[in-house]
Structures are given as C-alpha cells and as structure tokens.
Residue, then its C-alpha position, 0 to 999 in steps of 0.5 A: m415543891l414549895v417556894f418561899e420568899f427569902v427572909s434575910n433577917g431570920t426570926l424574932a427569936d433569933h434576935l431576942h435569944g438566938k444566934r443573932k443575939k449571940q453575935g451581938t445584934l441588939v434590937p432597940w425598943h422602938t424596933r421591938l414595939n414596931i415588930a409587936i404592932e405588925a405581928a398583932s396586925a397580922l393576927a387581928y386580920l386572921h381573926n377577922s377572917g375566922i382563922i386561928h393561927r394556933d402556934i404563934k411564937s417568936s420563931k414564926i415571926l419572920l423579919d425582912d431587910n427592913l425588919c418588917v414582919k411576916v407571920a409564917d407557918f400556918g400548918l396548925s391553923r384552924m378555920l372556925p366553923l360558920v354559924v348560919s342564922t335562921s334569920k336573914e342576917a349574914a352567917t358568923f363565925a363560931s366562938h370556938a372549935s373543939t379540937a385536940p390541943q396542938g402548939t408549942n410548949g410555953y405558948i399553949d393557952p392553958d384554957y385550950f389545953q384543959f378544955h380542948r376548945v381553941c378560939d381567938k383568945s388562944d392566939t391572944y395568950s400565945f401573943g402575950v408570951v411573945l410580948a414577954e419575950i420582946i420585953s425580956s429577951l428570954p425564951a418561952v421555956d428555959d431549962t437552965w432556970n431555977p430547977y424549983e420553979v416551972p421554967l415558963l416565961s409566962h409564969l415568970a412574967m406574971n410573977k414579976i409584973q404582979n409583984e412590981a418587979l418589972h425591972e427584974l424581967v426587962d432586958p438590961c440592954l433596953g435602958f429601962q428606967p420607970d420614969n423615962e419615955i422608954g420605961e413608960s412604954i415598956t411598962a405599958v406593954a408589960e401591962l398589956a402582956f399581963q392582960c393577954l396571959q390571964c385565965p380564964k380566956e374571957l379576961r383577955p383582950s381580942m387581938k384587935q384590942v391588943l393592936e389598938t393598945l400597942q398603936g396607942i402605946k407607940k403614940g404615947i396616948w394609950g389607955f386600958h379602958q378598951i380591954t375587957 
C-alpha cells in the first residue's frame, strides 16, 4: 500500500483547462509565475542529482492549500549513469541515457523520440510545453482544434511567438497588454518557453538557467544572455 499526502488543490492542469477551470476558478498571472518557478526549482534539483523526470506535465504538478508546488509521479524517471574518470576527479553523470522513448503525447522531446537518447534537455522541452499551458490555459494536445493543423500546443505556441501574435495565444482572463507589467512578464515567459521548445536540444537552456530566468522575470530584472 502506498500512502500519499492529500493535495487539496489538485493539479495545475485542473486549474488551467480541467474541472476547476470549468467551475470558474481563475488563477492570476502572479500565481502562475510562482507555480512555474517552484516546478522549475524541483526539476533543477532533480537534474543536479542526475535524475531525469521523463514525464513532466501540468497534471504531474500538484498544488497544496497555498498553491505551493509538489512535482509528482516518478514512475518513468531515469537515473543517468555515472562516468568514472581515470584521474582523481570525482565521478560525473553521463550526458544522456539510451532508452526507448516514454512519456506523454504533446510533451515528449522530439530529439528524444527520434534518437532514443534522454537527457536533462528532454525535461526542458516538456517544461516548455507547461510554460505554454500556463500562458494560454490550453491543453498540450486538443483534437478540437483545426483538423488541418497538428493539434499540439508546442507547435501552436512556437508559431504564434515567431509571428509576433502572442496576444492570440495568451489566456484572455490574464489581462494581457504588451505595454503593462503583466504583459511584459508574460512576453518574457513566452520567450523563455520558445527557448525551451527549440530543436535540436543543444539550443535549449538547462533547467537551472530556466529557473534563474523565471526568478529574474518575477523581479523584473530578467535577461536572456544566460541562456545558451
């Protein structure tokens, strides 16, 4: 028997496009940004320990009474192998692990899917999809969209951001205006999401860089020079 803490506020997915959204529960922008920061912090901690989550998505981000984040479900997690150096230096984690692709449609890193190599940047891609959800309140996959388009939020988000049509992606309830504080913050998070969703994986930031950028966005002093 497994016993878990009861998480009273359900999942991030519930609030963005699930049952709580349908009940009229609205999550303001500053709360969404805090949730993104806490989830990024958890992933950065995992990566520092050599662990890849492999299935990060909004339904795995649990929220307690105070809407504080708990990242859940490590059933698909993978520990990166240790690489022992012939010198006296401490062992380090390998850059990737070869394994058959697993995860959830709409969140799986295309590089991982193609080459069967999972790495920390695979989680970065999935987190980029979560950031797009936080901005848009749309699910990662939606079959009700235009049947002539691939129903993936990642593709939709990349398209809108590239074509300077971010206002068409942002959830209207957030009060997005490009020239106000919330608008600038949302725009910065959208640019970060774009970085996370890039292919090949070498173009993406690490989760540590993502966390630092989100913290900067919250303080209003962000910069993208730290993203590779």
